[in-house]
Structures are given as C-alpha cells and as structure tokens.
C-alpha positions as CSV (number, residue, x, y, z in Angstrom):
1,M,39.8,-20.8,-42.3
2,Q,36.8,-20.5,-40.1
3,A,33.6,-22.4,-40.5
4,I,30.2,-21.4,-39.0
5,V,28.0,-24.4,-38.4
6,F,24.3,-24.0,-37.8
7,A,22.8,-26.6,-35.5
8,N,19.8,-24.6,-34.2
9,R,16.8,-26.6,-35.4
10,N,14.1,-27.4,-32.9
11,G,13.2,-30.8,-34.6
12,N,9.4,-30.5,-34.4
13,E,9.0,-32.3,-37.7
14,L,10.7,-35.4,-36.1
15,T,8.0,-35.8,-33.4
16,P,8.1,-37.9,-31.2
17,L,11.9,-38.3,-31.5
18,D,12.2,-34.6,-30.5
19,Q,11.2,-35.8,-27.0
20,H,14.7,-37.4,-26.7
21,Y,16.9,-35.6,-29.3
22,C,17.4,-32.4,-31.0
23,P,18.3,-32.8,-34.8
24,A,22.0,-32.1,-34.3
25,L,22.3,-34.9,-31.8
26,L,20.0,-37.4,-33.4
27,P,22.0,-40.7,-33.9
28,V,22.5,-41.8,-37.5
29,A,24.2,-45.2,-37.5
30,N,25.3,-44.5,-33.9
31,K,26.9,-41.1,-34.6
32,A,25.3,-37.7,-33.9
33,L,24.1,-36.0,-37.0
34,V,26.3,-33.0,-36.5
35,E,29.4,-35.2,-36.2
36,Y,29.2,-36.0,-39.9
37,T,29.6,-32.4,-40.7
38,L,32.5,-31.9,-38.2
39,E,34.3,-34.9,-39.7
40,D,33.9,-33.4,-43.2
41,L,35.2,-30.1,-42.0
42,A,38.2,-31.7,-40.5
43,S,38.9,-33.6,-43.7
44,A,38.7,-30.3,-45.6
45,G,41.4,-28.8,-43.5
46,V,39.2,-26.4,-41.5
47,T,40.4,-25.9,-37.9
48,N,38.2,-23.2,-36.3
49,V,34.5,-23.7,-36.0
50,K,31.8,-21.4,-34.5
51,M,28.8,-23.6,-33.8
52,V,25.4,-21.9,-33.6
53,I,23.2,-23.8,-31.1
54,S,19.8,-23.3,-29.5
55,H,17.7,-26.3,-28.5
56,D,19.5,-28.7,-26.2
57,A,22.5,-26.3,-26.1
58,I,23.9,-27.9,-22.9
59,K,23.7,-31.5,-24.4
60,I,25.3,-30.4,-27.6
61,E,28.2,-28.7,-25.9
62,S,28.6,-31.6,-23.5
63,Q,28.7,-34.2,-26.3
64,I,30.7,-32.3,-28.8
65,G,33.1,-30.5,-26.5
66,N,35.8,-28.3,-27.8
67,G,36.2,-30.3,-31.0
68,E,39.6,-31.8,-30.0
69,Q,38.7,-35.3,-31.1
70,W,38.4,-34.0,-34.7
71,G,41.3,-31.7,-34.5
72,L,39.0,-28.7,-34.4
73,N,38.7,-25.7,-32.2
74,I,34.9,-25.3,-31.5
75,D,33.3,-22.2,-29.9
76,Y,29.6,-22.0,-29.3
77,F,27.2,-19.2,-30.2
78,L,23.7,-19.1,-28.8
79,S,20.7,-18.3,-31.0
80,K,17.0,-18.5,-31.0
81,P,15.5,-21.7,-32.3
82,E,15.8,-21.6,-36.1
83,E,16.8,-18.0,-36.1
84,H,17.6,-16.7,-39.5
85,V,21.2,-16.9,-40.7
86,N,21.6,-13.2,-41.4
87,S,20.3,-12.3,-38.0
88,V,22.8,-14.6,-36.3
89,L,25.8,-13.5,-38.4
90,S,25.0,-9.9,-37.8
91,R,25.3,-10.5,-34.0
92,M,28.6,-12.3,-34.5
93,S,30.2,-9.1,-35.8
94,I,32.0,-11.0,-38.6
95,D,34.4,-9.2,-40.9
96,K,32.5,-9.0,-44.2
97,T,35.7,-9.1,-46.2
98,A,37.0,-12.3,-44.6
99,Q,36.6,-15.7,-46.1
100,A,34.5,-18.2,-44.1
101,L,32.4,-21.3,-44.8
102,V,28.8,-21.3,-43.6
103,V,27.1,-24.7,-43.4
104,R,24.2,-26.4,-41.8
105,G,25.2,-29.2,-39.4
106,D,21.8,-30.6,-38.6
107,M,21.3,-32.4,-41.9
108,L,23.3,-35.2,-43.7
109,R,25.2,-34.9,-46.9
110,S,27.9,-37.0,-48.5
111,P,31.4,-35.7,-47.7
112,C,32.0,-32.8,-50.1
113,L,33.2,-29.8,-48.2
114,A,36.8,-30.1,-49.4
115,R,35.7,-30.0,-53.0
116,F,33.3,-27.1,-52.4
117,I,36.0,-25.0,-50.6
118,E,38.6,-25.7,-53.3
119,F,36.1,-24.8,-56.1
120,S,35.0,-21.6,-54.3
121,R,38.5,-20.4,-53.8
122,L,39.1,-20.6,-57.6
123,M,36.5,-17.8,-58.1
124,P,36.4,-15.8,-54.8
125,S,34.3,-12.9,-56.4
126,K,31.5,-15.2,-57.5
127,F,28.8,-16.8,-55.4
128,V,29.1,-20.6,-55.7
129,H,25.7,-22.2,-55.5
130,A,26.1,-25.9,-54.7
131,K,23.7,-28.7,-55.8
132,M,23.7,-32.3,-54.5
133,A,21.1,-34.8,-55.7
134,Q,19.1,-31.9,-57.1
135,R,18.9,-30.4,-53.6
136,N,20.3,-27.4,-51.7
137,P,23.1,-28.9,-49.5
138,A,23.1,-25.8,-47.3
139,M,26.6,-24.5,-47.7
140,M,28.2,-21.3,-48.9
141,M,31.4,-19.3,-48.8
142,L,31.7,-15.8,-47.5
143,P,32.2,-13.0,-48.5
144,A,30.6,-13.9,-51.9
145,G,27.6,-15.5,-50.2
146,W,26.6,-12.6,-48.0
147,K,23.6,-11.7,-50.2
148,H,22.4,-15.3,-50.3
149,N,22.4,-16.4,-46.7
150,Q,18.6,-17.0,-46.8
151,L,19.4,-20.2,-48.6
152,L,20.6,-21.7,-45.3
153,N,17.5,-20.7,-43.3
154,W,15.4,-23.6,-42.0
155,P,13.4,-25.0,-43.7
156,L,15.8,-24.9,-46.6
157,E,14.9,-22.9,-49.7
158,T,15.1,-24.8,-53.0
159,T,14.4,-21.8,-55.3
160,E,16.8,-21.2,-58.2
161,V,19.5,-18.6,-57.8
162,D,20.1,-15.8,-60.2
163,H,23.3,-16.9,-62.0
164,T,24.3,-13.5,-63.3
165,N,27.2,-13.3,-60.8
166,S,27.1,-16.9,-59.5
167,V,28.4,-20.3,-60.5
168,A,26.6,-23.6,-59.9
169,Q,28.7,-26.6,-58.6
170,V,27.2,-30.0,-58.9
171,L,28.4,-32.2,-56.1
172,H,28.2,-36.0,-56.2
173,G,26.5,-37.9,-53.4
174,E,23.3,-37.9,-51.5
175,C,21.7,-35.2,-49.3
176,F,19.1,-35.8,-46.5
177,Y,17.3,-33.0,-44.8
178,I,16.1,-35.3,-41.9
179,D,12.8,-33.4,-41.9
180,S,10.6,-36.4,-41.3
181,L,10.7,-39.9,-39.8
182,A,10.9,-41.4,-43.2
183,A,13.8,-39.2,-44.2
184,Y,15.6,-40.2,-41.0
185,V,15.2,-43.9,-41.8
186,A,16.4,-43.3,-45.4
187,A,19.5,-41.5,-44.1
188,S,20.3,-44.3,-41.7
189,N,19.9,-46.9,-44.4
190,Y,22.1,-44.9,-46.8
191,V,24.9,-44.6,-44.2
192,I,25.0,-48.3,-43.4
193,N,24.9,-49.3,-47.1
194,S,27.3,-46.6,-48.4
195,Q,31.1,-46.4,-48.6
196,D,30.8,-42.6,-48.3
197,F,30.8,-42.6,-44.5
198,C,32.9,-44.0,-41.7
199,V,30.8,-46.0,-39.2
200,K,32.4,-46.4,-35.8
201,G,33.5,-49.9,-34.7
202,R,34.9,-53.1,-36.1
203,T,33.5,-55.3,-38.8
204,I,32.3,-58.8,-37.9
205,N,31.5,-61.6,-40.3
206,T,27.9,-62.3,-41.3
207,N,26.1,-64.0,-44.1
208,Q,25.7,-60.7,-46.0
209,P,28.4,-60.5,-48.7
210,Q,27.8,-57.0,-50.0
211,S,27.2,-55.1,-46.7
212,C,28.8,-55.4,-43.3
213,L,27.9,-55.3,-39.6
214,V,30.0,-52.8,-37.6
215,V,30.1,-53.3,-33.9
216,E,31.5,-51.0,-31.2
217,A,33.4,-52.0,-28.1
218,Q,32.1,-53.9,-25.0
219,C,29.2,-55.6,-26.9
220,Q,27.8,-59.0,-26.1
221,L,26.4,-60.6,-29.2
222,P,25.4,-64.1,-30.4
223,D,27.1,-65.8,-33.3
224,L,25.9,-63.9,-36.3
225,S,28.2,-65.5,-38.9
226,E,25.3,-67.4,-40.6
227,T,22.8,-64.5,-40.2
228,D,21.7,-62.3,-43.1
229,V,22.2,-59.0,-41.2
230,F,24.2,-55.8,-41.7
231,G,24.2,-52.4,-40.1
232,A,25.7,-51.0,-36.8
233,I,25.6,-51.9,-33.1
234,G,26.7,-49.4,-30.4
235,E,28.9,-49.9,-27.5
236,Y,27.9,-51.6,-24.2
237,T,24.9,-53.2,-25.9
238,K,23.8,-56.8,-25.0
239,V,21.9,-59.0,-27.4
240,S,20.5,-62.3,-26.2
241,S,21.8,-65.5,-27.7
242,K,18.3,-66.3,-28.8
243,A,17.5,-62.9,-30.4
244,Q,17.2,-62.9,-34.2
245,L,18.6,-60.0,-36.1
246,S,18.0,-59.8,-39.9
247,Q,18.6,-57.4,-42.8
248,G,19.5,-53.7,-42.0
249,I,19.5,-52.9,-38.3
250,V,21.0,-50.1,-36.2
251,V,21.1,-50.7,-32.4
252,G,22.4,-47.8,-30.2
253,E,24.6,-47.9,-27.2
254,Y,23.5,-49.3,-23.8
255,C,20.7,-51.3,-25.3
256,F,19.5,-54.7,-24.1
257,I,17.6,-57.0,-26.5
258,E,16.0,-60.1,-25.2
259,D,14.8,-63.1,-27.3
260,S,13.1,-60.9,-29.9
261,Q,13.1,-60.7,-33.7
262,I,14.5,-57.4,-35.1
263,Q,14.4,-56.7,-38.8
264,N,15.1,-53.6,-40.8
265,S,14.7,-51.4,-37.7
266,I,16.4,-48.8,-35.6
267,I,16.8,-49.2,-31.9
268,L,18.0,-45.9,-30.4
269,P,20.3,-45.7,-27.4
270,N,19.3,-46.7,-23.8
271,T,16.5,-49.0,-24.9
272,Y,15.3,-52.3,-23.6
273,V,13.5,-54.7,-25.9
274,G,11.7,-57.5,-24.1
275,P,11.3,-61.1,-25.1
276,Q,9.2,-62.6,-27.8
277,L,8.6,-59.3,-29.7
278,S,8.7,-59.0,-33.5
279,V,10.0,-55.6,-34.6
280,E,10.0,-55.0,-38.3
281,N,10.5,-51.6,-40.1
282,K,10.2,-49.7,-36.8
283,I,12.0,-47.1,-34.7
284,I,12.2,-47.9,-31.0
285,S,13.4,-45.2,-28.6
286,Q,13.1,-46.1,-24.9
287,D,9.3,-46.4,-24.4
288,L,8.3,-45.3,-27.9
289,I,7.4,-47.6,-30.8
290,I,7.4,-45.6,-34.1
291,D,6.2,-46.6,-37.5
292,P,8.0,-44.2,-40.0
293,Q,5.9,-45.5,-42.9
294,T,2.6,-44.4,-41.4
295,N,4.1,-41.6,-39.3
296,S,2.4,-43.0,-36.2
297,W,3.7,-44.0,-32.8
298,S,2.6,-45.3,-29.4
299,K,4.0,-45.0,-25.9
300,V,4.3,-48.4,-24.2
301,E,3.5,-48.4,-20.5
302,D,4.4,-52.1,-20.0
303,Q,8.1,-52.1,-19.1
304,S,8.4,-55.8,-19.8
305,L,7.9,-55.0,-23.5
306,I,10.1,-52.0,-24.2
307,A,11.5,-49.4,-21.8
308,K,14.5,-47.2,-20.9
309,S,17.3,-49.6,-20.3
310,T,19.3,-47.7,-17.8
311,Q,18.5,-46.0,-14.5
312,E,19.8,-42.6,-13.4
313,A,22.8,-42.9,-11.1
314,T,22.4,-41.5,-7.6
315,N,23.4,-37.9,-7.4
316,Y,25.9,-38.0,-4.6
317,N,27.2,-34.5,-5.4
318,G,23.7,-33.2,-5.0
319,I,23.3,-35.0,-1.6
320,F,26.6,-33.6,-0.4
321,Q,25.6,-30.1,-1.6
322,R,22.3,-30.3,0.2
323,A,24.1,-31.4,3.4
324,V,26.6,-28.5,3.2
325,L,23.8,-26.0,2.5
326,M,21.9,-27.3,5.6
327,F,24.9,-26.6,7.7
328,L,25.4,-23.1,6.1
329,Y,21.7,-22.4,6.5
330,L,22.0,-23.0,10.3
331,L,25.0,-20.7,10.4
332,L,23.1,-18.0,8.5
333,S,20.1,-18.1,10.9
334,P,21.2,-14.9,12.7
335,L,21.3,-13.1,9.3
336,L,17.9,-14.6,8.3
337,I,16.4,-13.3,11.6
338,S,17.9,-9.9,11.0
339,L,16.6,-9.7,7.4
340,F,13.1,-10.8,8.6
341,L,13.1,-8.0,11.3
342,G,14.3,-5.5,8.7
343,S,11.6,-6.6,6.3
344,L,9.0,-6.4,9.1
345,I,10.0,-2.8,9.9
346,L,9.9,-1.8,6.2
347,K,6.8,-3.7,5.2
348,P,4.9,-4.5,8.5
349,K,1.8,-5.7,6.7
350,K,3.7,-8.2,4.4
351,P,7.3,-8.9,5.5
352,I,7.3,-12.3,3.7
353,V,6.1,-12.8,0.1
354,S,4.8,-16.3,-0.7
355,E,4.1,-17.8,-4.1
356,T,3.5,-21.2,-5.7
357,V,6.3,-22.5,-8.0
358,I,6.9,-25.7,-9.9
359,N,9.8,-27.8,-8.6
360,N,12.1,-30.0,-10.6
361,E,9.7,-32.9,-10.2
362,Q,7.0,-30.8,-11.9
363,Q,5.1,-30.5,-8.6
364,A,3.7,-27.3,-7.1
365,V,5.4,-26.1,-3.9
366,K,5.3,-23.0,-1.8
367,A,8.3,-20.6,-2.0
368,H,8.9,-17.6,0.3
369,K,11.2,-14.6,0.1
370,F,11.8,-11.4,2.2
371,N,9.9,-8.4,1.0
372,I,13.1,-6.3,0.4
373,D,14.6,-4.7,-2.7
374,S,17.8,-6.8,-2.9
375,P,17.0,-10.1,-4.7
376,G,20.2,-11.7,-3.5
377,F,19.1,-11.4,0.2
378,A,15.4,-11.6,-0.5
379,L,15.7,-15.2,-2.0
380,L,17.7,-16.6,0.9
381,P,14.7,-18.4,2.5
382,Q,14.3,-20.4,-0.7
383,I,17.6,-22.2,0.0
384,W,15.4,-24.4,2.2
385,L,13.8,-25.7,-1.0
386,V,17.3,-26.6,-2.2
387,I,18.0,-28.5,1.0
388,K,14.7,-30.4,0.5
389,G,15.6,-31.3,-3.1
390,D,12.8,-29.3,-4.7
391,L,15.1,-26.8,-6.5
392,N,18.7,-26.4,-7.5
393,L,20.9,-23.7,-6.0
394,F,21.5,-22.3,-9.5
395,G,19.0,-22.8,-12.3
396,A,16.2,-21.4,-14.5
397,S,13.5,-19.2,-13.0
398,T,10.5,-21.0,-11.7
399,K,8.5,-17.8,-12.2
400,Y,8.5,-17.9,-16.0
401,Q,8.0,-21.7,-16.2
402,S,10.3,-21.8,-19.2
403,K,11.4,-25.4,-18.8
404,A,12.0,-26.7,-22.3
405,D,13.0,-30.4,-21.6
406,D,14.3,-32.7,-18.9
407,S,17.8,-31.2,-19.1
408,T,16.6,-27.8,-17.8
409,T,16.5,-27.4,-14.0
410,Y,14.9,-24.7,-11.8
411,G,16.9,-23.0,-9.2
412,V,16.8,-20.3,-6.5
413,Y,19.5,-18.1,-8.1
414,G,20.0,-17.2,-11.7
415,P,20.2,-14.1,-14.0
416,V,16.5,-13.8,-14.3
417,Q,15.8,-14.1,-10.6
418,L,18.5,-11.5,-9.8
419,N,17.9,-9.0,-12.6
420,F,14.5,-9.2,-14.2
421,D,11.0,-8.3,-13.3
422,E,7.5,-8.7,-14.7
423,S,8.1,-6.0,-17.3
424,T,11.0,-7.9,-19.0
425,P,10.1,-9.3,-22.5
426,I,9.7,-13.0,-22.4
427,E,12.1,-13.4,-25.4
428,E,14.9,-11.7,-23.5
429,V,14.2,-14.0,-20.6
430,K,14.5,-17.1,-22.8
431,M,17.7,-16.0,-24.4
432,V,19.4,-15.2,-21.0
433,E,18.3,-18.5,-19.5
434,M,19.6,-20.5,-22.5
435,E,23.0,-18.7,-22.1
436,F,22.9,-19.4,-18.3
437,E,22.3,-23.1,-19.0
438,Q,25.6,-23.2,-20.9
439,S,27.6,-21.2,-18.4
440,K,29.7,-22.3,-15.4
441,K,26.8,-21.4,-13.1
442,P,28.8,-20.5,-9.9
443,L,31.0,-18.0,-11.7
444,Y,28.0,-16.7,-13.5
445,L,26.2,-16.3,-10.2
446,V,29.1,-14.4,-8.7
447,N,29.0,-12.0,-11.6
448,M,25.2,-11.5,-11.0
449,L,25.7,-10.9,-7.3
450,K,28.4,-8.4,-7.9
451,K,25.9,-6.4,-10.1
452,Q,23.4,-6.4,-7.2
453,F,25.9,-4.4,-5.1
454,D,27.1,-2.2,-8.0
455,K,24.2,0.3,-8.2
456,S,26.2,2.5,-10.5
457,N,26.1,-0.1,-13.3
458,P,23.0,-2.1,-13.3
459,A,23.5,-3.7,-16.7
460,I,23.8,-7.4,-17.0
461,E,27.2,-8.8,-18.0
462,M,27.1,-12.2,-19.6
463,K,29.9,-14.6,-18.9
464,S,30.3,-18.3,-19.5
C-alpha cells in the first residue's frame, strides 16, 4: 500500500528555531520529527511512500534519502509551503479508486498507523475519522477520505465531522502538533519519558530508577551513575568531566559542553556551551538561548558562552572546480571575443549589459553579460564570478533574490536564468527554483541548454 506523507510546513510558529530547522527535520530526542512517522509506517507494513516537501527540500531529501534504512521506498513531490492537501493530490494524478494512506509527517503522534490501517480496511466504504488525546492526528485513508482532505491542511482543523457516512476511531496515545516552542518541549519530554518510542542509542546507568539516559556512539561523558539525570545524548558529543547534568536533558550530536550546569533543557546539535553557565528549562541552538516558557530568546555574540560547535570544512571540490573553470575560461577566450564582436555589431550602443547582483556571501557585486538573445552564450562572462567564488556555476537566479535560507546558493546557470524573463509570475519562479534545488544540477542544466537550441519546442522540461 502507498502512503502520502505531508512534510511541507514552513515552521514560522517555531521562531527562532526555524532559522536552523524546518518542522520535518526538527530533532525530537535526537531524531528528526518526520522519522517517527516513517518508523510507524514501516511497522504498519507500508513500503511505498510519496513525501510532499517544500521548505528545506534539499536537506530533507539528503537526510531521509530513499527510505532504505526503514525498508521503505520514498519518492519526493515538491509543493508550495503549506499548500492545501487537495491541491497537492490533484497534481499527483492519483487513482481515486485506489487505497492509500495520507498522513502528516511534520507532527508527533504515538505509534498507531497499523491499528488505523487495519480498522479502516474493515469498512472501506466509510470515512474513518481518527481521534487521539481529543485531537485530530492528521491521517486518513483514500478513497473514502477524498471529501475530507481539508482535515490535513495546516494548521490542522479540529472541527467535528459529519458522522452520517463516517466512523470515529479513538486511538490511545499522545498527539503533539509542534506548533509552539512549549509544544516542542512537551513532545521532547514525552518521548524521553515514554515507552511508546524508540530512542536511538544504548542505555547507561544513572541514579534515576524510573527513566533512563540513552547515549549514542562516540560520546565522551563523565561518570553519571550517581546523577539524577535521564534523557538522550547524541553521537560525537563531548561533556566535560566537571559538567553537571540533572533531570530531563536532551543533547544533540556534535555538541561540546564545558563545566556548566544543564537541567531540564534541550541542547540542539552542533552547539558549544561554555564554562560556568547555568542552563535551566531552556533550549539552546548554536548561538540562540530560548526560553519556551516565556516564548522569548536572545542571540549571543560572545562565542565563549555559546556558539556553533563545528566549523565548515574546506570546500576542496569547489576550489578544484574553480581552477578547472579558470583553465576553460582561458580556452574559451576566442569564443568570448567573437561573441563580444557579434554583440557589438548587433547592439553597438550597448554590447555588454551590466547589473548589480547579490553573491553567496550576501554582498553586492557587478555582473556582466553579452547583449544577445541566447542566454546560454550571453551569460558566459559571468563564469568569471564563479572563478572568483562569488557565484556557483549552477544555482538559483540572483535576479529574483529568492534565497530562502543558507542552503540555497546563487549561480550563473539555472532554469530561471535560461528560460524566464521579467514577465514570468514570481510563484512559477519559486516553484521551478525549488525543483532545481533538488535536481542533479549538471543533468538539469544540459536539459535546459538543449531547449535553448531547440526553437521548435520552447517549453521547459523538468528533470531531476
């Protein structure tokens, strides 16, 4: 049976955590939120999954992959942020008579999908309306659920359903929408205190008889056998021997905690916590200290207190690419001269078009192109910006300034640069650029360039 998993929330209600995570990838007890749904699907015997993604699409696909680790076969489908379920399903061209599970994967619920699927199969002609902890757990079976897909739109509707041709199923467990910082903390606390979920790692002995501390591989920890602490600690994390951990804590991967006191707090991945700090009932993510109780936060500039714990590795592939491009640029100099002369003949008053663009360091730089009709050739002078490290060879258009987060990069070539002009609707630009971000860019570019020379068929063909 196929499942369609919606993971297309933008996460604005989780500010400031949305600076670092989309809801689907937000770590809950050191596991991405969407992974809990994928585990539940696998336990229910589902094998094929279509995952609907939008915000941070590249990060989601990179982290989740093809689903092999769960025994799933995952394909991805791009949508607008928080696009309505009916709109997405209509573009999927799904057989309206086929049975399929539709479920949100950017929220947390106790494992229940096996029971829901089994119960729904007993009465295929009726719409099964699930309830968990008096909330809508955002799941339904097709084809009976086609007229009720609005119940999965974000934010989730909680209105009652007409039970004339439907059946209510009450599922045991807890359901968290993760629609606030307080809800995120509550979900994290539930996972580390509940037997419903499997937390990654091995259990180590502490002075907490009813709950346990689960630790992943390659951690360096002090002796915690006499400490009243429970929770989860991610891999490759180092905790100083003089640090004091107490009560419920979650520490993500690649963290470094100095001689500090951590109590009832969440330390998200790649975070450094300096010495002599007292952290209680807080969320710390890199340079952010967040108080979920007051819904307030502050950004810390002093890196001796808290900071990002890891540095970016040197991009040797990028350096090599730039060196190769420099060599090719020299080889192409006769072509560049010819193109300039041709542009000079056609447009003697303005053979070169100049504009100011934003580079990948968010700085304004000058870009030049030939004043000719073929974008593929017209943009060749901008390869110099790639050699300088200002732009990527393939990336989003600098013209539309659509950079959504740090994972998006500007480039010289892309579908927008090669096919669109000022009259193109901005929504279409955003959708194409999101799809381009997920694609194998060199192959995508080859397809775009072919279209430049195929004047008989100017339509854009999307390939990933």
